[in-house]
SERO-4910 file (N, C-alpha, C, O; in steps of 0.05 Angstrom, whole numbers):
BEGIN
 pado doro    nc1    nc2    nc3   cac1   cac2   cac3    cc1    cc2    cc3    oc1    oc2    oc3
  Tyr    A   1150   -372    -56   1173   -362    -72   1197   -357    -54   1219   -364    -61
  Leu    A   1192   -345    -31   1214   -340    -12   1225   -365      0   1247   -366     10
  Arg    A   1209   -387     -1   1219   -412     11   1236   -428     -8   1250   -447      0
  Ile    A   1237   -420    -34   1252   -436    -53   1282   -438    -47   1292   -460    -47
  Pro    A   1296   -415    -41   1325   -417    -37   1334   -432    -12   1351   -449    -15
  Pro    A   1324   -427     12   1303   -409     22   1315   -382     31   1339   -379     35
  Val    A   1296   -362     35   1304   -336     44   1295   -334     73   1272   -337     80
  Arg    A   1314   -328     91   1308   -321    119   1309   -291    121   1327   -278    110
  Tyr    A   1291   -279    135   1291   -250    136   1284   -240    164   1269   -252    179
  Thr    A   1295   -217    170   1288   -203    195   1278   -175    187   1287   -163    167
  Val    A   1260   -164    203   1247   -139    197   1248   -121    221   1243   -130    244
  Glu    A   1255    -96    217   1256    -76    238   1237    -53    230   1237    -44    207
  Gly    A   1222    -43    249   1206    -19    244   1177    -23    236   1164     -4    227
  Leu    A   1167    -48    238   1139    -53    231   1120    -35    247   1098    -29    238
  Asp    A   1128    -29    272   1111    -13    289   1107     16    279   1089     30    288
  Leu    A   1123     24    259   1120     51    247   1098     53    227   1091     75    218
  Ile    A   1087     30    219   1066     29    198   1038     28    210   1033     12    227
  Asp    A   1021     46    200    992     45    206    979     29    184    977     38    161
  Pro    A    969      5    190    957    -12    169    932      1    155    925     -7    133
  Asp    A    920     21    168    897     34    157    904     58    140    886     70    127
  Gln    A    929     65    139    939     88    123    949     79     96    962     58     94
  Arg    A    944     94     75    956     89     49    983    104     48    985    126     59
  Tyr    A   1003     92     35   1029    104     33   1039    103      5   1029     87    -12
  Val    A   1060    119     -1   1078    113    -23   1103    101    -10   1117    114      4
  Val    A   1107     75    -16   1130     61     -4   1154     63    -24   1151     56    -47
  Ala    A   1176     73    -14   1200     77    -30   1222     59    -20   1231     62      3
  Ser    A   1231     39    -36   1251     20    -27   1274     18    -48   1269     22    -72
  Asn    A   1298     12    -38   1320      6    -56   1314    -21    -69   1297    -36    -60
  His    A   1328    -27    -91   1321    -50   -108   1346    -65   -115   1363    -55   -130
  Leu    A   1349    -90   -105   1373   -106   -109   1368   -132   -124   1387   -143   -136
  Ser    A   1343   -142   -124   1339   -169   -134   1309   -173   -140   1292   -158   -130
  Gly    A   1303   -194   -155   1275   -201   -160   1261   -210   -134   1237   -212   -134
  Phe    A   1277   -217   -113   1265   -225    -88   1254   -201    -72   1241   -205    -52
  Asp    A   1261   -177    -80   1251   -153    -65   1221   -152    -66   1208   -146    -46
  Ile    A   1209   -158    -89   1180   -155    -92   1165   -175    -74   1148   -166    -59
  Pro    A   1170   -201    -76   1155   -218    -58   1160   -213    -28   1143   -217    -11
  Leu    A   1184   -203    -22   1190   -197      6   1173   -174     16   1162   -175     38
  Leu    A   1171   -153      0   1155   -130      7   1125   -138     10   1112   -129     29
  Phe    A   1116   -154     -9   1088   -164     -7   1084   -180     18   1063   -178     31
  Arg    A   1103   -197     25   1100   -215     47   1101   -200     74   1086   -207     92
  Val    A   1118   -180     76   1123   -168    103   1106   -144    109   1096   -141    131
  Leu    A   1102   -126     90   1089   -101     96   1059   -106    101   1046   -118     84
  Pro    A   1048    -96    123   1020   -100    129   1002    -79    115    987    -65    128
  Leu    A   1005    -79     88    991    -59     72    978    -73     48    987    -94     39
  His    A    958    -60     36    948    -69     10    964    -53    -11    954    -34    -22
  Gly    A    988    -62    -15   1007    -48    -33   1008    -61    -60   1007    -85    -62
  Arg    A   1011    -44    -81   1014    -54   -108   1035    -37   -122   1039    -14   -116
  Phe    A   1048    -50   -142   1067    -36   -159   1053    -25   -184   1033    -35   -193
  Leu    A   1065     -4   -194   1059      4   -222   1079     -9   -240   1103    -10   -233
  Ser    A   1070    -20   -262   1089    -34   -280   1083    -28   -309   1059    -26   -316
  Lys    A   1104    -24   -324   1099    -17   -353   1086    -41   -367   1090    -64   -359
  Lys    A   1071    -35   -387   1054    -55   -400   1071    -77   -413   1061   -100   -416
  Glu    A   1096    -72   -420   1113    -92   -433   1117   -116   -415   1119   -139   -425
  Ile    A   1118   -112   -389   1122   -134   -370   1097   -152   -370   1100   -177   -366
  Phe    A   1074   -141   -376   1049   -157   -376   1048   -176   -400   1031   -194   -401
  Arg    A   1066   -172   -419   1067   -190   -443   1082   -216   -438   1080   -234   -454
  Ile    A   1096   -217   -416   1112   -241   -409   1092   -263   -401   1076   -260   -383
  Pro    A   1093   -286   -415   1074   -308   -409   1075   -315   -379   1096   -316   -367
  Leu    A   1052   -321   -368   1048   -327   -340   1053   -304   -321   1037   -299   -303
  Val    A   1075   -289   -325   1081   -266   -308   1059   -246   -310   1048   -236   -290
  Gly    A   1051   -238   -335   1031   -219   -339   1004   -227   -327    990   -211   -314
  Arg    A    997   -252   -331    972   -263   -319    973   -261   -289    953   -254   -276
  Ala    A    995   -269   -277    997   -268   -248    995   -239   -238    983   -234   -217
  Met    A   1008   -221   -252   1008   -193   -244    979   -182   -245    971   -167   -227
  Arg    A    964   -188   -266    937   -179   -267    920   -191   -245    902   -178   -234
  Thr    A    925   -217   -239    909   -231   -219    912   -217   -192    892   -215   -177
  Ile    A    936   -208   -185    940   -196   -158    937   -166   -158    940   -153   -138
  Gly    A    930   -154   -182    923   -126   -182    945   -107   -187    943    -83   -180
  Ile    A    967   -116   -199    989    -97   -206    977    -78   -227    963    -86   -246
  Val    A    983    -52   -224    971    -31   -241    988    -27   -266   1012    -22   -264
  Glu    A    976    -30   -289    990    -29   -315    993      0   -324    974     15   -324
  Ile    A   1017      7   -332   1023     34   -343   1027     32   -373   1045     18   -382
  Asp    A   1011     46   -388   1012     46   -417   1020     73   -427   1003     91   -430
  Arg    A   1046     77   -432   1056    103   -440   1046    110   -468   1042    134   -474
  Asp    A   1042     90   -486   1032     96   -513   1004    107   -512    997    126   -526
  Lys    A    987     96   -495    959    103   -494    957    132   -483    939    147   -492
  His    A    973    139   -464    970    165   -450    989    187   -461    988    210   -452
  Gly    A   1007    179   -479   1024    199   -492   1049    207   -478   1067    218   -491
  Ser    A   1052    201   -453   1077    207   -438   1078    190   -413   1058    180   -404
  Ser    A   1102    186   -403   1106    170   -379   1091    182   -356   1078    168   -340
  Arg    A   1093    209   -353   1081    222   -330   1051    219   -330   1039    214   -309
  Arg    A   1038    224   -353   1009    221   -355   1001    192   -350    981    187   -336
  Ala    A   1016    173   -360   1010    144   -355   1013    137   -326    996    123   -315
  Ile    A   1033    148   -313   1037    143   -284   1014    155   -268   1003    143   -250
  Asn    A   1007    180   -275    984    193   -261    959    177   -263    943    175   -244
  Glu    A    954    165   -287    930    149   -291    932    124   -273    913    115   -261
  Gly    A    956    112   -272    960     88   -255    956     94   -226    945     78   -211
  Val    A    966    118   -217    962    126   -189    932    130   -183    923    122   -162
  Lys    A    918    141   -202    889    144   -199    875    117   -195    858    114   -178
  Val    A    882     98   -212    871     71   -210    877     58   -183    860     47   -170
  Ala    A    902     61   -174    910     50   -148    894     63   -126    886     49   -107
  Ala    A    890     89   -127    874    103   -107    846     93   -106    834     89    -84
  Glu    A    834     89   -130    806     79   -131    804     51   -118    783     44   -107
  Arg    A    825     36   -120    825      9   -109    834      8    -80    834    -13    -67
  Gly    A    842     31    -69    851     33    -41    878     22    -35    884     14    -13
  Tyr    A    895     22    -56    922     11    -53    943     32    -44    941     55    -52
  Ser    A    962     24    -28    987     38    -25   1003     32    -50    999     11    -63
  Leu    A   1022     49    -57   1039     45    -80   1067     38    -71   1078     51    -54
  Leu    A   1078     16    -83   1105      8    -77   1122     16   -101   1117      8   -124
  Val    A   1143     32    -95   1159     43   -117   1189     38   -111   1198     41    -88
  Phe    A   1204     32   -132   1233     30   -130   1244     56   -143   1245     58   -167
  Pro    A   1252     76   -127   1261    102   -139   1285    100   -157   1289    117   -173
  Glu    A   1301     78   -154   1324     75   -172   1315     68   -201   1330     73   -220
  Gly    A   1290     58   -203   1279     52   -230   1286     25   -240   1273     15   -259
  Thr    A   1307     12   -229   1316    -14   -238   1333    -26   -216   1340    -13   -197
  Arg    A   1340    -52   -219   1356    -65   -199   1385    -57   -201   1396    -54   -223
  Ser    A   1398    -52   -179   1426    -47   -179   1441    -73   -184   1435    -94   -173
  Arg    A   1461    -72   -202   1476    -96   -209   1503    -97   -194   1518   -116   -197
  Thr    A   1508    -77   -177   1533    -76   -162   1529    -76   -132   1549    -75   -117
  Ala    A   1505    -78   -123   1498    -76    -95   1501    -48    -84   1497    -44    -60
  Glu    A   1508    -29   -101   1509     -1    -93   1483     12   -102   1472      6   -123
  Leu    A   1473     31    -86   1449     45    -94   1453     62   -119   1474     75   -122
  Leu    A   1433     62   -136   1434     79   -160   1421    106   -154   1406    108   -134
  Pro    A   1426    126   -170   1413    152   -165   1382    149   -166   1371    134   -182
  Phe    A   1368    163   -148   1339    161   -147   1327    179   -169   1338    200   -175
  Lys    A   1305    169   -180   1290    185   -199   1267    199   -184   1262    193   -161
  Lys    A   1254    217   -197   1235    235   -183   1207    224   -180   1191    234   -164
  Gly    A   1200    202   -195   1172    193   -196   1159    188   -170   1137    198   -165
  Ala    A   1172    173   -152   1159    166   -126   1153    191   -110   1133    192    -96
  Phe    A   1171    210   -112   1168    234    -95   1147    253   -107   1133    266    -92
  Arg    A   1145    254   -133   1123    269   -146   1096    256   -138   1077    271   -132
  Ile    A   1095    230   -139   1070    216   -132   1062    223   -104   1038    229    -98
  Ala    A   1081    221    -85   1074    227    -57   1065    255    -53   1045    260    -39
  Ile    A   1078    274    -66   1070    302    -64   1043    307    -77   1026    320    -66
  Asp    A   1039    296   -101   1014    300   -116    990    289   -101    968    300   -101
  Thr    A    994    265    -88    971    252    -74    969    261    -45    948    256    -33
  Gly    A    990    273    -34    989    280     -6    993    257     12    989    259     37
  Leu    A   1001    233      1   1005    210     18   1033    211     31   1052    222     20
  Pro    A   1035    201     56   1061    199     68   1079    180     53   1070    160     42
  Leu    A   1105    186     52   1124    169     39   1137    152     61   1147    162     81
  Leu    A   1137    125     56   1149    106     75   1175     95     64   1174     79     45
  Pro    A   1198    104     74   1223     93     64   1228     65     76   1224     60     99
  Val    A   1237     47     58   1244     19     66   1271     13     55   1278     19     32
  Val    A   1288      0     72   1315     -7     64   1317    -38     64   1312    -51     84
  Leu    A   1326    -49     41   1331    -77     39   1361    -83     36   1376    -68     23
  Glu    A   1370   -104     50   1398   -112     48   1400   -142     46   1388   -156     62
  Gly    A   1414   -152     25   1420   -180     23   1405   -196      2   1413   -218     -4
  Thr    A   1384   -184    -10   1370   -200    -31   1387   -205    -55   1383   -224    -70
  Asn    A   1407   -188    -60   1425   -192    -83   1443   -217    -79   1454   -228    -98
  Arg    A   1446   -226    -54   1462   -250    -49   1445   -275    -53   1455   -297    -55
  Ile    A   1418   -272    -53   1400   -294    -59   1398   -299    -89   1399   -321    -98
  Ser    A   1396   -277   -104   1393   -278   -132   1405   -253   -145   1397   -231   -139
  Lys    A   1424   -257   -164   1435   -235   -178   1416   -225   -199   1400   -241   -210
  Pro    A   1417   -199   -206   1400   -189   -228   1405   -206   -253   1429   -210   -261
  Glu    A   1384   -214   -266   1385   -230   -290   1396   -259   -285   1398   -274   -304
  Gly    A   1402   -265   -260   1412   -292   -254   1389   -313   -253   1366   -306   -249
  Arg    A   1396   -338   -258   1376   -359   -258   1381   -379   -235   1367   -399   -232
  Ile    A   1401   -373   -218   1408   -391   -196   1401   -376   -170   1407   -353   -167
  Phe    A   1388   -390   -151   1381   -379   -125   1399   -392   -104   1407   -415   -106
  Tyr    A   1406   -376    -84   1423   -385    -62   1409   -380    -36   1396   -360    -33
  Pro    A   1411   -399    -17   1399   -394      9   1413   -370     22   1437   -366     17
  Gly    A   1399   -355     39   1412   -333     52   1394   -318     70   1370   -323     72
  Ser    A   1405   -297     83   1391   -280    102   1389   -252     91   1407   -242     78
  Val    A   1366   -240     95   1359   -214     86   1349   -197    109   1336   -207    127
  Arg    A   1356   -171    108   1345   -153    128   1328   -132    115   1335   -122     93
  Met    A   1306   -124    128   1289   -102    120   1287    -83    143   1282    -91    166
  Arg    A   1292    -57    137   1289    -37    158   1270    -16    148   1274     -3    128
  Ile    A   1248    -12    163   1228      8    156   1234     33    172   1238     32    196
  Leu    A   1235     56    157   1241     81    170   1216     97    175   1194     90    165
  Glu    A   1219    118    190   1197    135    198   1183    147    173   1196    158    155
  Pro    A   1156    145    171   1142    157    148   1146    187    147   1150    200    168
  Ile    A   1146    198    124   1150    227    120   1124    239    110   1114    232     89
  Asp    A   1114    258    125   1089    272    118   1095    291     94   1114    306     94
  Thr    A   1078    290     74   1081    307     50   1062    330     49   1061    345     30
  Thr    A   1046    333     70   1026    355     71   1039    382     66   1059    389     80
  Gly    A   1029    397     48   1039    424     43   1063    425     24   1072    447     18
  Met    A   1073    402     16   1096    402     -3   1087    409    -31   1064    403    -38
  Ser    A   1105    421    -47   1099    425    -75   1122    414    -92   1145    413    -83
  Asn    A   1115    406   -116   1136    396   -134   1156    418   -141   1179    413   -145
  Lys    A   1146    443   -143   1163    465   -150   1185    470   -129   1208    473   -136
  Asp    A   1177    472   -104   1196    480    -83   1208    457    -68   1231    460    -58
  Asp    A   1195    435    -66   1203    414    -47   1213    388    -60   1225    371    -46
  Leu    A   1208    384    -86   1213    358    -98   1243    349    -95   1248    328    -85
  Asn    A   1261    366   -104   1290    358   -103   1300    355    -74   1314    335    -69
  Pro    A   1294    374    -56   1303    369    -28   1291    344    -16   1305    330      0
  Phe    A   1266    338    -22   1253    315    -12   1267    290    -22   1273    272     -6
  Leu    A   1272    288    -48   1286    266    -60   1313    262    -47   1321    240    -39
  Glu    A   1329    283    -45   1356    282    -33   1355    273     -4   1372    257      4
  Arg    A   1335    282     11   1332    274     39   1328    244     41   1341    231     57
  Val    A   1309    234     25   1302    205     27   1326    189     17   1332    168     28
  Gln    A   1338    197     -5   1361    182    -15   1384    181      5   1396    160      9
  Asp    A   1389    203     19   1409    203     40   1402    184     63   1419    170     73
  Met    A   1376    184     71   1367    167     92   1371    138     85   1383    122    100
  Ile    A   1362    130     61   1364    102     53   1393     94     49   1401     72     56
  Gln    A   1409    112     37   1437    106     33   1452    101     59   1468     82     62
  Thr    A   1447    119     79   1460    116    105   1453     90    118   1471     76    128
  Glu    A   1427     83    119   1418     58    131   1429     34    116   1438     14    128
  Tyr    A   1428     35     90   1437     13     74   1466      8     78   1475    -15     81
  Thr    A   1482     29     78   1511     25     81   1517     12    108   1534     -6    110
  Ala    A   1504     21    129   1508     10    156   1500    -20    156   1514    -36    167
  Met    A   1477    -26    145   1467    -54    144   1486    -72    128   1492    -94    136
  His    A   1495    -61    105   1513    -77     87   1539    -82    101   1550   -104    100
  Asp    A   1550    -62    114   1576    -65    128   1573    -86    151   1591   -102    155
  Glu    A   1551    -85    165   1546   -105    186   1545   -133    174   1556   -152    185
  Ala    A   1530   -136    152   1527   -162    139   1554   -173    130   1560   -197    132
  Met    A   1571   -156    118   1597   -164    108   1616   -171    130   1633   -189    127
  Ala    A   1613   -157    153   1630   -163    176   1623   -190    188   1635   -199    208
***
């Protein structure tokens, strides 16, 4: 998939990842190419949680089930949070790290969107370290909702994992979210400015 446009990529910070450790990976989201890039580069058994509606798309749903994407059924569990907790449980049973886009959707302006709390709740609830990842340039390969691919270069920067031991949702959730959002925003701005220059 990455060879189609083609996508050339460079990665920084792989040495910060312990392949034997499970993580909650939190990455910004610019393009449909973010997903195959994360799968290709990160030395982890990582999977996404995805709402059940995506599984209804012909071929896409079958491919997602084949590679073990965890289905979230909000109707079955009565709320998004309960459905996500069930998905997290399934991922843990399968030994997967979780890959999450805290923005919740792709940015259409190349600017980061406000982060939602889900990834940070999951990390705190499971006690898994949170691994921040910054992507730059995938939006120049493919625009959100676009059907045309362009050749180009992408950068991925992996940041220091954050230990969540002892954190609580009551006291630490918002400061934790703000800290990670600031880290990713700072790195992304620097990377984007370099790319534009």
